[in-house]
C-alpha positions as CSV (number, residue, x, y, z in Angstrom):
1,M,0.0,0.0,0.0
2,V,1.1,3.6,-0.7
3,R,-0.1,6.8,0.8
4,I,0.1,9.9,-1.4
5,A,-0.4,13.1,0.6
6,G,-2.6,15.8,-1.0
7,L,-3.1,13.9,-4.2
8,I,-6.7,15.1,-4.8
9,P,-7.2,18.9,-5.0
10,E,-9.5,20.6,-2.5
11,A,-11.6,21.9,-5.3
12,A,-12.5,18.3,-6.2
13,I,-13.0,17.2,-2.6
14,A,-15.0,20.0,-1.2
15,P,-18.3,19.6,-3.2
16,N,-18.6,15.9,-2.2
17,R,-17.8,16.6,1.5
18,E,-20.3,19.5,1.6
19,R,-23.0,17.4,0.0
20,V,-22.7,14.8,2.8
21,Y,-22.7,17.4,5.5
22,G,-25.7,19.0,3.9
23,I,-27.6,15.8,4.2
24,L,-26.5,15.4,7.8
25,E,-27.7,18.9,8.5
26,D,-31.0,18.3,6.9
27,A,-31.4,15.2,9.1
28,G,-30.6,17.3,12.2
29,V,-27.6,15.3,13.3
30,W,-24.9,17.8,12.3
31,Q,-25.5,21.3,13.8
32,D,-23.1,24.2,14.2
33,G,-20.2,22.0,13.2
34,R,-20.8,19.2,15.7
35,W,-22.5,15.8,15.9
36,V,-25.7,16.0,18.0
37,V,-27.1,12.5,18.0
38,D,-27.4,10.8,21.3
39,D,-26.5,7.1,21.6
40,E,-29.9,5.4,21.6
41,R,-28.7,2.1,23.0
42,G,-29.3,3.1,26.7
43,E,-28.0,1.6,29.9
44,N,-29.9,-1.7,29.5
45,H,-28.6,-2.3,26.0
46,K,-27.1,-5.7,25.6
47,P,-23.9,-5.6,23.5
48,G,-24.1,-7.2,20.2
49,K,-21.3,-8.5,17.9
50,F,-20.6,-5.0,16.5
51,H,-21.7,-2.9,19.5
52,W,-18.6,-0.7,19.2
53,L,-20.0,0.7,16.0
54,A,-22.3,3.6,16.4
55,P,-25.9,2.8,15.3
56,T,-27.0,4.2,11.9
57,K,-30.7,3.4,11.9
58,H,-31.6,7.0,12.6
59,L,-29.4,8.3,9.8
60,P,-30.4,8.8,6.1
61,M,-27.9,6.2,4.9
62,R,-29.5,5.7,1.5
63,R,-29.1,9.4,0.7
64,I,-25.5,9.4,2.1
65,R,-24.5,6.4,0.0
66,D,-26.2,7.8,-3.1
67,C,-23.7,10.6,-3.1
68,A,-21.3,8.2,-4.8
69,K,-23.5,8.2,-7.9
70,S,-22.9,11.9,-8.6
71,G,-20.6,13.2,-11.3
72,P,-18.3,15.2,-9.0
73,F,-17.8,12.1,-6.8
74,Q,-16.8,9.9,-9.7
75,A,-14.6,12.6,-11.1
76,M,-12.3,12.3,-8.1
77,F,-11.1,8.9,-9.4
78,A,-10.1,10.3,-12.8
79,A,-7.0,12.3,-13.7
80,D,-4.6,12.4,-10.7
81,A,-6.0,9.3,-8.9
82,L,-6.1,7.1,-12.0
83,S,-2.6,8.3,-13.1
84,A,-1.1,7.5,-9.7
85,A,-2.8,4.0,-9.8
86,K,-1.3,3.3,-13.2
87,D,2.1,4.4,-12.1
88,L,2.0,1.9,-9.3
89,A,0.1,-1.0,-10.9
90,G,1.8,-0.8,-14.4
91,E,0.5,-0.6,-17.9
92,R,-1.7,-3.6,-17.4
93,L,-4.1,-1.2,-15.5
94,S,-3.9,1.5,-18.2
95,A,-6.5,-0.3,-20.4
96,N,-8.8,-0.7,-17.5
97,K,-12.5,0.2,-18.1
98,P,-15.3,-0.3,-15.7
99,P,-16.9,-3.7,-16.4
100,E,-20.3,-3.3,-18.1
101,S,-22.1,-6.1,-16.3
102,G,-21.9,-8.8,-13.8
103,A,-20.5,-8.9,-10.2
104,A,-17.3,-7.2,-11.2
105,E,-19.4,-4.2,-12.5
106,A,-21.0,-3.7,-9.0
107,F,-17.7,-4.4,-7.4
108,S,-15.8,-1.6,-9.2
109,R,-18.3,1.2,-8.6
110,P,-17.1,4.2,-6.5
111,Q,-18.4,4.0,-3.0
112,L,-18.7,6.4,-0.1
113,L,-17.4,5.1,3.2
114,F,-19.1,6.6,6.2
115,T,-18.8,5.8,9.9
116,P,-20.6,8.0,12.5
117,P,-18.8,9.1,15.7
118,G,-19.8,7.5,18.9
119,A,-17.1,5.0,20.0
120,R,-16.0,5.4,23.6
121,H,-12.4,4.6,22.7
122,W,-10.4,3.3,19.7
123,F,-8.9,-0.2,19.3
124,V,-7.8,-2.6,16.6
125,P,-10.8,-4.9,16.2
126,N,-10.3,-8.7,16.3
127,T,-13.2,-9.2,14.0
128,I,-14.5,-8.4,10.4
129,W,-11.0,-8.9,9.0
130,H,-11.6,-10.0,5.4
131,V,-10.6,-9.6,1.7
132,D,-13.0,-8.3,-0.9
133,V,-11.8,-10.6,-3.7
134,P,-11.0,-14.3,-3.6
135,R,-7.4,-15.3,-3.9
136,L,-6.9,-16.2,-7.6
137,G,-4.0,-18.5,-7.3
138,E,-1.6,-18.3,-10.3
139,A,-3.6,-15.4,-11.8
140,G,-1.9,-13.3,-9.1
141,A,-2.9,-9.8,-8.1
142,P,-6.5,-9.0,-9.1
143,G,-5.9,-5.2,-9.2
144,V,-5.7,-2.2,-6.9
145,Q,-8.0,-0.1,-4.7
146,I,-8.0,3.7,-4.3
147,F,-9.1,5.3,-1.1
148,I,-9.5,9.1,-0.9
149,L,-10.0,11.1,2.3
150,L,-12.9,13.6,1.9
151,D,-12.3,15.2,5.3
152,D,-9.5,15.2,7.8
153,I,-9.5,11.9,9.7
154,P,-7.4,11.9,12.8
155,P,-6.0,8.7,14.4
156,G,-8.9,6.9,16.1
157,G,-11.3,8.6,13.6
158,G,-12.7,5.4,12.1
159,A,-10.5,5.1,9.1
160,T,-10.2,1.7,7.4
161,L,-7.5,-0.5,8.9
162,V,-5.4,-2.7,6.5
163,L,-2.8,-5.3,7.2
164,A,0.2,-4.4,5.0
165,G,2.0,-7.4,3.8
166,S,-1.0,-9.7,3.9
167,H,-1.3,-9.7,0.1
168,R,1.8,-11.9,0.0
169,L,0.1,-14.8,1.9
170,L,-1.9,-17.8,0.6
171,N,-1.5,-17.1,-3.2
172,D,-1.0,-20.8,-4.0
173,R,-4.5,-21.5,-5.2
174,V,-8.0,-20.1,-5.5
175,R,-9.4,-19.3,-2.0
176,R,-12.6,-17.5,-0.8
177,S,-12.3,-14.8,1.8
178,R,-13.5,-17.1,4.6
179,D,-11.0,-19.7,3.6
180,V,-8.2,-17.1,3.7
181,K,-9.2,-16.1,7.2
182,K,-9.7,-19.6,8.4
183,S,-6.2,-20.6,7.3
184,L,-4.5,-17.5,8.7
185,K,-6.2,-17.8,12.1
186,R,-4.1,-20.9,12.8
187,R,-0.9,-18.9,12.6
188,P,0.7,-17.1,15.6
189,Y,0.4,-13.5,14.4
190,F,-3.2,-13.9,13.4
191,Q,-4.1,-15.8,16.5
192,H,-3.3,-12.6,18.3
193,L,-4.8,-10.2,15.7
194,M,-8.1,-12.2,15.3
195,G,-8.3,-14.0,18.6
196,P,-9.8,-12.8,21.9
197,R,-8.4,-9.6,23.2
198,P,-9.5,-7.1,25.9
199,Q,-10.5,-4.6,23.3
200,D,-13.5,-3.3,25.2
201,R,-11.4,-2.1,28.2
202,D,-11.0,1.6,28.4
203,P,-7.4,2.8,28.2
204,S,-6.0,3.6,31.7
205,D,-3.3,6.2,30.6
206,G,-5.7,8.9,29.5
207,T,-5.4,8.3,25.8
208,H,-8.1,7.0,23.4
209,T,-6.1,3.9,22.3
210,D,-5.7,0.7,24.4
211,P,-2.1,-0.5,24.8
212,D,-2.6,-3.7,22.9
213,S,-3.9,-1.8,19.9
214,A,-0.9,0.6,20.1
215,R,1.4,-2.4,19.9
216,L,-0.3,-3.8,16.9
217,L,0.0,-0.4,15.1
218,N,3.6,0.4,16.2
219,Q,5.3,-2.9,16.4
220,P,5.7,-4.8,13.1
221,G,4.9,-8.5,13.1
222,H,5.7,-11.3,10.7
223,D,4.4,-14.6,9.2
224,G,7.5,-16.6,8.4
225,D,9.7,-14.2,6.5
226,I,6.9,-11.9,5.5
227,P,6.6,-8.6,7.5
228,L,3.1,-7.5,8.6
229,Q,1.9,-4.2,9.9
230,V,-1.5,-2.9,10.8
231,V,-2.0,0.5,9.2
232,E,-4.7,3.1,9.9
233,M,-5.7,5.1,6.8
234,D,-5.8,8.4,8.6
235,G,-4.7,11.8,7.3
236,H,-5.9,15.0,5.7
237,A,-8.6,15.7,3.1
238,G,-7.2,15.0,-0.3
239,D,-4.8,12.3,0.8
240,A,-5.0,9.0,-1.1
241,Y,-4.1,5.4,-0.4
242,I,-3.6,2.9,-3.2
243,T,-3.6,-0.7,-2.1
244,D,-3.3,-4.2,-3.5
245,L,-6.8,-5.7,-3.6
246,R,-5.6,-8.8,-1.7
247,L,-4.9,-6.9,1.5
248,L,-6.8,-7.9,4.6
249,H,-8.8,-5.0,6.0
250,T,-11.5,-4.1,8.5
251,V,-13.7,-1.4,9.8
252,A,-12.6,0.5,12.9
253,P,-14.3,2.4,15.8
254,N,-14.7,6.1,15.3
255,A,-13.7,7.8,18.6
256,S,-13.5,11.3,17.1
257,P,-16.2,13.9,17.2
258,R,-16.7,13.9,13.4
259,P,-18.0,11.3,11.0
260,R,-15.4,9.3,8.9
261,L,-15.8,10.3,5.2
262,M,-13.7,8.4,2.7
263,A,-14.3,7.5,-1.0
264,T,-13.1,4.3,-2.6
265,Q,-13.0,2.6,-5.9
266,R,-11.6,-0.9,-6.8
267,L,-9.8,-1.2,-10.1
268,P,-9.6,-4.9,-11.2
269,Y,-7.3,-5.7,-14.0
270,P,-9.2,-6.1,-17.2
271,D,-7.9,-9.6,-17.9
272,I,-9.1,-11.0,-14.6
273,V,-12.6,-9.5,-14.7
274,D,-14.1,-12.8,-16.0
275,K,-12.3,-14.7,-13.2
276,L,-13.8,-12.3,-10.6
277,D,-17.3,-12.8,-12.0
278,D,-16.9,-16.5,-12.0
279,A,-15.6,-16.5,-8.4
280,H,-18.4,-14.2,-7.2
281,A,-21.1,-16.2,-9.0
282,E,-19.8,-19.4,-7.2
283,L,-19.9,-17.6,-3.9
284,R,-23.5,-16.6,-4.5
285,R,-24.4,-20.2,-5.4
286,K,-22.8,-21.5,-2.2
287,R,-24.6,-18.9,0.0
288,K,-27.9,-19.8,-1.6
289,R,-27.3,-23.5,-1.0
290,N,-26.4,-22.8,2.6
291,G,-29.2,-20.4,3.1
292,S,-27.0,-17.8,4.7
293,A,-26.1,-14.2,4.2
294,S,-23.1,-12.2,5.3
295,S,-23.5,-10.3,8.6
296,R,-20.5,-8.1,7.9
297,P,-21.3,-4.4,8.1
298,A,-21.2,-2.6,4.8
299,N,-18.9,0.4,4.0
300,L,-15.6,-0.7,5.4
């Protein structure tokens, strides 16, 4: 993964940020530059699997997500962003055009990533770690993903977490996301990352980050000879991150006073689009046979 500070001009960022905040103002949850929604869970609330994520049922999430369909939103991924992606991913990406149909078409649409504030403190979650695309074996890297910060996001502000180095693991054959995770959880580093940890305990040193999460962020780990590092995609409006699509990543708590606003688009290589469609179709068939649906929150 690569971070490019200030890649996207403020003139391209501002209309999209202002549109989201306008929706939040219309809904009455953003007033005079601050978040005014009370936590509706109450003292008798029983914690659920994702209780550390602020609830969104009172928010106009459809209108917020639909911001990604606008021309100004999609324009952010042209010019500078696309040029930077091509420089990093090679000429193989230069012929890339959005797929016209199938799972890969939906997969490659620009998206708005939104996390409301409300977490009591910040930590590295041990759950929801996943990959968006199956491992494709000898086909190699499926493409890249661009993340753009629409607003300043401080440490602990809900930015997506990625595990740098994880794209180098388990590329020997085709594997689904759940198979990747199942295999990795048997290994020492991932037993700690994805295993039980006291992540709900408030920090005792006056900070907003528990000591265990600070170690995961600041002390590199390894799997064999492959270095691994949890990275928080924080930064300033206009900063961009470009990542290998195979990286493990997860949603994070937002312990800041502002919502997390990021834009993202996946750019699959044109010659692997059919392989992605086949893989996603097979996943849908298996879910249908099993009668199950994913419980993972959207917009990571």
